[in-house]
N, C-alpha and C positions, 0 to 999 in steps of 0.2 A: 790739089788733093786735100780733103779735109783732115784735120788733126783729130786723132782719137787716142785717149790714154789706153794703155794696155792693162792687163790684170794687175792687181796689187802683188808686188814681189816680196815685200818685207814689212814687218810690223816691229817696232822697237818699244821695249819697256824698261823703265828705270827701276832698278832693284837695289835693296840695301846691301845684300851680301850675294855675290856671284856664286860662290860655292853652294850655299843653301839653295838658291834658286835653280842652280844647275841640277841638283839632286831632286828637287820638286818636279821640275818639268821633264827630266829624264827618267827618274825612277818612278815617282808616284803617277805622273800622267802618261809615261811610256813614249814620249816623243823621241825621235832619232836625232841625237846631237850630231851636228855637222862638223863644227870645229870650235875651238876656243882660242882667243888671242887676248892675253892679259885678262882684264876684267870684262871682256865681251864674250858672251856665249851665244852660239848660233844653233837653232834647231830647225828641223824640216817638219812642216805641218802640211803634208800632202801637196808640196810644191810651193807653198808659201813659207818664206823664211821668217822665223822669229828670232829677233836679236834681244838678248838681255844684257843691259849695260849697268854695272855697278855705279850708283850715284856717287858723286863726289861729296866730300864733307860739306855739310850745310845745305845740300840739295835734298828735296823730298822725293822719296820712292813711293810707289803705290798709287800714283795718279795716272789717269788716262781713261781711254774708252775700253769698254768690255770686249773680250775676245770670245766669239762664239764657235764652238767646236761642233761641226755636223757629225752626227752618229746615226747609223741605221737602226739601232735598238737602244733607245734612251734608258730603258729599265736595266738592261744588261750593262750598259756603259756606267751607269751610276752605281750599280752594285760592285763592279769591278773596282772603280775608283775608290769607293768607300772602303773596300777590303784593303786597299793601299794606303789607307790613312787620310784620304781627302774628306773634309767635313763640308757637307752641303748646307746652305743657308735657308733652303725651302724644299718643298716637295715638287715633284714633276707636276707641272700645271699647264693648262692650255693657254697659249699666248694669243693666237688668232685663228678663228675658224675660217678657212679659205673656201673658195667655191668647190675645189676638187680634192682638197686635203685639209688637215689641221696642223698647226705648228705648235709643238710642245717644247718646253724648256725647263731647266733646273740650274740653279746658280751655286757657285762656290768661289773661293778666293785663294790666291797663292800666298806664300808667306809674307808678302809685302802689302797685301790687301788689294792687289788688282782683281777686279771682278772678272770671272771666267764663267762660261756657261756651256752646257751641253744643249744642243737643239736637234730636233728630229721632225721631219715631215711625215705624218702618219695618215693612213687612210681615214676618210670620214668616219666618225663613230668609234674609233679606237679609244681605249682608256687604259691607263697603266694598271697592270694587275699586280 
C-alpha cells in the first residue's frame, strides 16, 4: 500500500501576546475558538486547526508563511473585516487568471505581523466593484 499524507490538520503561529492574538482571531476575524491551554490558543478554520503559541522571552513572533482564508465574496469579506478594525495592506487584486476562473486576493496582518490574506476564485471577467 502506498503512503499518502492526509489533509493538513493544524497550523501553528508564534505570537507575542496570546491574549491580544486571541481577541484578534476570535473577535476581529470571527474564528471559532476551540480551547485554550495556558499560552496556547486553538481556533477552528473550517476543519483546519490554528494554534497560536505565545513566544518565549527572546523568541521572535510574527515569522512564518502566510495563511490564506478562502471566501466566497472577497469584497463583502474585506468590507466586514475592515469594519471590525482590520487594516489591509493592498487593494483586492488579480493574482492569477486561470483557464476557467480568476484568483483574487487582498492582504492584511495580525498584531504580530503574520501575513494573512483573503482569497476568492471568481468567474472569468469578474472585477471588484
